[in-house]
N, CA, C and O of each residue as an XYZ file, in Angstrom:
384
protein
N      23.428     -0.896    -34.799
C      24.306     -1.737    -34.017
C      23.506     -2.912    -33.473
O      22.491     -2.705    -32.808
N      23.943     -4.150    -33.742
C      23.179     -5.305    -33.277
C      23.229     -5.418    -31.753
O      24.233     -5.105    -31.112
N      22.119     -5.872    -31.209
C      22.025     -6.027    -29.762
C      22.624     -7.369    -29.345
O      22.512     -8.356    -30.073
N      23.258     -7.404    -28.175
C      23.850     -8.633    -27.658
C      22.754     -9.663    -27.406
O      21.634     -9.293    -27.052
N      23.059    -10.952    -27.583
C      22.074    -11.984    -27.254
C      21.656    -11.857    -25.787
O      22.481    -11.581    -24.916
N      20.385    -12.060    -25.534
C      19.845    -11.872    -24.190
C      19.372    -13.199    -23.607
O      19.121    -14.167    -24.325
N      19.258    -13.210    -22.284
C      18.706    -14.352    -21.557
C      17.693    -13.839    -20.555
O      17.770    -12.703    -20.087
N      16.731    -14.713    -20.232
C      15.717    -14.418    -19.232
C      15.970    -15.313    -18.029
O      16.312    -16.486    -18.183
N      15.804    -14.767    -16.838
C      15.922    -15.580    -15.631
C      14.792    -16.608    -15.664
O      13.621    -16.248    -15.785
N      15.147    -17.877    -15.556
C      14.146    -18.946    -15.603
C      13.233    -18.881    -14.386
O      12.010    -18.919    -14.521
N      13.829    -18.784    -13.193
C      13.055    -18.774    -11.948
C      13.907    -18.075    -10.894
O      14.935    -18.609    -10.475
N      13.497    -16.907    -10.469
C      14.320    -16.134     -9.534
C      14.466    -16.838     -8.190
O      15.477    -16.668     -7.508
N      13.460    -17.631     -7.802
C      13.562    -18.379     -6.550
C      14.590    -19.503     -6.664
O      15.277    -19.828     -5.696
N      14.690    -20.091     -7.855
C      15.719    -21.102     -8.095
C      17.098    -20.460     -8.033
O      18.027    -21.032     -7.463
N      17.233    -19.280     -8.614
C      18.499    -18.554     -8.545
C      18.904    -18.334     -7.090
O      20.052    -18.578     -6.721
N      17.981    -17.883     -6.280
C      18.269    -17.665     -4.861
C      18.616    -18.977     -4.166
O      19.500    -19.009     -3.310
N      17.936    -20.046     -4.521
C      18.161    -21.355     -3.892
C      19.551    -21.888     -4.200
O      20.240    -22.370     -3.300
N      19.975    -21.810     -5.461
C      21.303    -22.345     -5.793
C      22.414    -21.450     -5.240
O      23.547    -21.900     -5.068
N      22.095    -20.198     -4.965
C      23.078    -19.331     -4.316
C      23.306    -19.768     -2.866
O      24.368    -19.503     -2.302
N      22.323    -20.434     -2.262
C      22.472    -20.919     -0.889
C      23.517    -22.025     -0.790
O      24.153    -22.198      0.249
N      23.686    -22.765     -1.871
C      24.681    -23.837     -1.907
C      25.173    -23.957     -3.343
O      24.614    -24.701     -4.149
N      26.221    -23.216     -3.642
C      26.758    -23.164     -5.004
C      27.485    -24.467     -5.340
O      27.513    -25.398     -4.535
N      28.064    -24.522     -6.520
C      28.784    -25.709     -6.975
C      29.938    -26.107     -6.071
O      30.330    -27.274     -6.050
N      30.485    -25.161     -5.327
C      31.574    -25.457     -4.391
C      31.040    -25.818     -3.011
O      31.812    -26.190     -2.126
N      29.741    -25.713     -2.820
C      29.137    -25.965     -1.520
C      29.028    -24.712     -0.668
O      28.428    -24.736      0.406
N      29.606    -23.622     -1.144
C      29.589    -22.368     -0.386
C      28.293    -21.605     -0.630
O      27.665    -21.743     -1.680
N      27.903    -20.801      0.350
C      26.745    -19.917      0.219
C      27.232    -18.608     -0.399
O      28.254    -18.061      0.016
N      26.504    -18.116     -1.383
C      26.825    -16.845     -2.025
C      25.757    -15.821     -1.689
O      24.569    -16.081     -1.880
N      26.157    -14.672     -1.196
C      25.228    -13.571     -1.002
C      25.130    -12.808     -2.319
O      25.918    -13.038     -3.236
N      24.178    -11.915     -2.406
C      24.058    -11.071     -3.595
C      25.347    -10.259     -3.784
O      25.821    -10.084     -4.907
N      25.896     -9.775     -2.689
C      27.140     -9.003     -2.755
C      28.297     -9.877     -3.266
O      29.102     -9.426     -4.081
N      28.378    -11.130     -2.784
C      29.414    -12.059     -3.256
C      29.279    -12.291     -4.757
O      30.259    -12.215     -5.499
N      28.055    -12.576     -5.193
C      27.818    -12.868     -6.607
C      28.159    -11.661     -7.465
O      28.773    -11.804     -8.522
N      27.769    -10.482     -7.022
C      28.083     -9.263     -7.772
C      29.585     -9.082     -7.893
O      30.092     -8.765     -8.969
N      30.288     -9.281     -6.808
C      31.735     -9.103     -6.806
C      32.423    -10.125     -7.710
O      33.303     -9.765     -8.492
N      32.033    -11.382     -7.610
C      32.684    -12.453     -8.378
C      32.366    -12.406     -9.872
O      33.126    -12.934    -10.684
N      31.254    -11.781    -10.235
C      30.866    -11.681    -11.645
C      31.151    -10.312    -12.246
O      30.922    -10.088    -13.435
N      31.654     -9.390    -11.413
C      31.901     -8.006    -11.850
C      30.626     -7.337    -12.351
O      30.658     -6.551    -13.298
N      29.504     -7.654    -11.706
C      28.226     -7.019    -12.022
C      27.859     -6.078    -10.886
O      28.268     -6.301     -9.746
N      27.099     -5.036    -11.174
C      26.646     -4.161    -10.094
C      25.749     -4.922     -9.118
O      24.958     -5.773     -9.526
N      25.877     -4.611     -7.833
C      25.034     -5.235     -6.818
C      23.558     -4.986     -7.129
O      22.720     -5.854     -6.884
N      23.238     -3.822     -7.660
C      21.860     -3.504     -8.018
C      21.296     -4.442     -9.069
O      20.112     -4.777     -9.031
N      22.134     -4.870    -10.011
C      21.690     -5.806    -11.051
C      21.360     -7.157    -10.437
O      20.320     -7.744    -10.734
N      22.248     -7.647     -9.580
C      22.011     -8.938     -8.927
C      20.761     -8.855     -8.063
O      19.932     -9.765     -8.089
N      20.616     -7.783     -7.303
C      19.428     -7.607     -6.476
C      18.153     -7.549     -7.293
O      17.132     -8.115     -6.903
N      18.211     -6.865     -8.425
C      17.032     -6.750     -9.295
C      16.662     -8.100     -9.901
O      15.477     -8.391    -10.067
N      17.645     -8.922    -10.232
C      17.362    -10.264    -10.758
C      16.694    -11.125     -9.678
O      15.757    -11.872     -9.960
N      17.186    -11.012     -8.449
C      16.630    -11.805     -7.350
C      15.233    -11.352     -6.948
O      14.416    -12.169     -6.525
N      14.952    -10.065     -7.074
C      13.636     -9.543     -6.684
C      12.601     -9.685     -7.800
O      11.401     -9.575     -7.551
N      13.057     -9.927     -9.019
C      12.142    -10.001    -10.152
C      11.951     -8.674    -10.852
O      11.239     -8.598    -11.853
N      12.581     -7.617    -10.334
C      12.489     -6.299    -10.960
C      13.133     -6.303    -12.344
O      12.684     -5.596    -13.246
N      14.185     -7.102    -12.506
C      14.855     -7.257    -13.807
C      14.765     -8.719    -14.195
O      15.093     -9.601    -13.401
N      14.319     -8.977    -15.420
C      14.168    -10.364    -15.880
C      15.160    -10.741    -16.961
O      15.468    -11.921    -17.130
N      15.665     -9.768    -17.693
C      16.544    -10.036    -18.822
C      17.928     -9.448    -18.585
O      18.072     -8.421    -17.921
N      18.944    -10.111    -19.134
C      20.286     -9.553    -19.130
C      21.053    -10.180    -20.282
O      20.676    -11.241    -20.780
N      22.136     -9.522    -20.709
C      22.922    -10.074    -21.815
C      23.436    -11.475    -21.482
O      23.779    -11.773    -20.338
N      23.479    -12.314    -22.499
C      23.899    -13.709    -22.315
C      25.272    -13.810    -21.664
O      25.493    -14.691    -20.833
N      26.180    -12.943    -22.019
C      27.539    -12.988    -21.467
C      27.493    -12.825    -19.948
O      28.245    -13.490    -19.235
N      26.636    -11.964    -19.456
C      26.510    -11.762    -18.010
C      25.824    -12.960    -17.359
O      26.198    -13.365    -16.259
N      24.833    -13.523    -18.027
C      24.159    -14.717    -17.524
C      25.148    -15.878    -17.426
O      25.113    -16.652    -16.470
N      26.023    -15.993    -18.414
C      27.039    -17.047    -18.398
C      27.993    -16.871    -17.218
O      28.393    -17.852    -16.591
N      28.355    -15.632    -16.916
C      29.238    -15.382    -15.765
C      28.563    -15.793    -14.469
O      29.194    -16.393    -13.599
N      27.283    -15.473    -14.338
C      26.544    -15.847    -13.128
C      26.506    -17.370    -12.983
O      26.809    -17.907    -11.918
N      26.134    -18.053    -14.054
C      26.044    -19.515    -14.004
C      27.404    -20.137    -13.683
O      27.482    -21.092    -12.911
N      28.463    -19.605    -14.267
C      29.801    -20.144    -14.030
C      30.210    -19.978    -12.569
O      30.726    -20.915    -11.959
N      29.983    -18.796    -12.008
C      30.358    -18.544    -10.612
C      29.549    -19.437     -9.673
O      30.090    -19.966     -8.703
N      28.257    -19.607     -9.955
C      27.416    -20.448     -9.101
C      27.774    -21.927     -9.276
O      27.644    -22.717     -8.341
N      28.222    -22.292    -10.470
C      28.638    -23.669    -10.715
C      27.562    -24.546    -11.321
O      27.496    -25.744    -11.046
N      26.707    -23.939    -12.158
C      25.664    -24.704    -12.852
C      25.701    -24.357    -14.337
O      26.301    -23.360    -14.740
N      25.056    -25.187    -15.138
C      24.937    -24.898    -16.564
C      24.028    -23.688    -16.766
O      23.107    -23.454    -15.983
N      24.293    -22.932    -17.810
C      23.517    -21.735    -18.124
C      22.018    -22.024    -18.157
O      21.225    -21.253    -17.617
N      21.629    -23.133    -18.791
C      20.210    -23.419    -19.003
C      19.477    -23.843    -17.733
O      18.255    -23.989    -17.757
N      20.185    -24.044    -16.635
C      19.529    -24.317    -15.362
C      18.863    -23.035    -14.848
O      17.766    -23.075    -14.290
N      19.542    -21.899    -15.044
C      19.072    -20.633    -14.479
C      18.491    -19.661    -15.496
O      17.730    -18.767    -15.126
N      18.835    -19.820    -16.770
C      18.462    -18.823    -17.765
C      17.896    -19.460    -19.027
O      18.231    -20.592    -19.375
N      17.033    -18.713    -19.700
C      16.450    -19.127    -20.973
C      16.957    -18.161    -22.037
O      16.714    -16.958    -21.931
N      17.665    -18.659    -23.074
C      18.089    -17.767    -24.157
C      16.869    -17.152    -24.842
O      15.849    -17.816    -25.029
N      16.988    -15.882    -25.211
C      15.878    -15.159    -25.841
C      16.321    -14.562    -27.162
O      17.510    -14.368    -27.413
N      15.360    -14.283    -27.978
C      15.620    -13.572    -29.229
C      14.658    -12.408    -29.323
O      13.604    -12.394    -28.688
N      15.037    -11.445    -30.116
C      14.229    -10.232    -30.244
C      13.116    -10.476    -31.255
O      13.372    -10.926    -32.372
N      11.889    -10.180    -30.864
C      10.749    -10.303    -31.765
C       9.984     -8.992    -31.691
O       9.195     -8.770    -30.773
N      10.226     -8.134    -32.659
C       9.583     -6.828    -32.618
C      10.172     -6.003    -31.495
O      11.367     -5.709    -31.499
N       9.344     -5.627    -30.531
C       9.803     -4.771    -29.441
C       9.963     -5.531    -28.127
O      10.189     -4.914    -27.086
N       9.851     -6.847    -28.155
C       9.980     -7.604    -26.911
C      10.850     -8.830    -27.131
O      11.102     -9.245    -28.262
N      11.303     -9.401    -26.014
C      12.103    -10.614    -26.086
C      11.196    -11.820    -25.905
O      10.289    -11.803    -25.072
N      11.437    -12.854    -26.675
C      10.695    -14.108    -26.547
C      11.701    -15.224    -26.368
O      12.832    -15.134    -26.846
N      11.291    -16.274    -25.679
C      12.183    -17.402    -25.485
C      12.575    -17.977    -26.842
O      11.734    -18.176    -27.718
N      13.859    -18.235    -26.993
C      14.350    -18.831    -28.235
C      13.861    -20.269    -28.304
O      13.749    -20.946    -27.282
N      13.579    -20.716    -29.484
C      13.142    -22.099    -29.630
C      14.339    -23.015    -29.510
O      15.429    -22.702    -29.989
N      14.132    -24.122    -28.881
C      15.208    -25.090    -28.724
C      15.490    -25.750    -30.063
O      14.572    -26.018    -30.837
N      16.765    -26.013    -30.333
C      17.073    -26.701    -31.590
C      16.454    -28.089    -31.594
O      16.378    -28.755    -30.562
N      16.022    -28.505    -32.748
C      15.438    -29.844    -32.862
C      16.387    -30.728    -33.620
O      17.119    -30.266    -34.496
N      16.377    -31.990    -33.288
C      17.197    -32.947    -34.037
C      16.246    -33.916    -34.714
O      15.232    -34.324    -34.148
N      16.590    -34.264    -35.911
C      15.749    -35.188    -36.661
C      16.338    -36.576    -36.570
O      17.549    -36.762    -36.695
N      15.481    -37.539    -36.353
C      15.949    -38.922    -36.286
C      16.412    -39.362    -37.668
O      15.815    -39.006    -38.684
N      17.462    -40.124    -37.683
C      18.012    -40.617    -38.943
C      17.509    -42.009    -39.210
O      17.857    -42.607    -40.229
């Protein structure tokens, strides 16, 4: 069974900072974010503490949407390389 695409938290302190003033201007607590994203409070807490660094892209997208920022502000898409996740390479465009 293929594994869901994953993302890595870019900077947990940045995540906490943007939660202080979300896209609507409101402050979000960990409990608020968990409730609005339908994620367990433990998951949100683990992301903020650094205990958890990776989560499925779909969940990362929900977090970014609720906070009101683009996914790539808070998360780095990852791909599976052997037994660990590595940051996905950014697509390149060739000049014409």
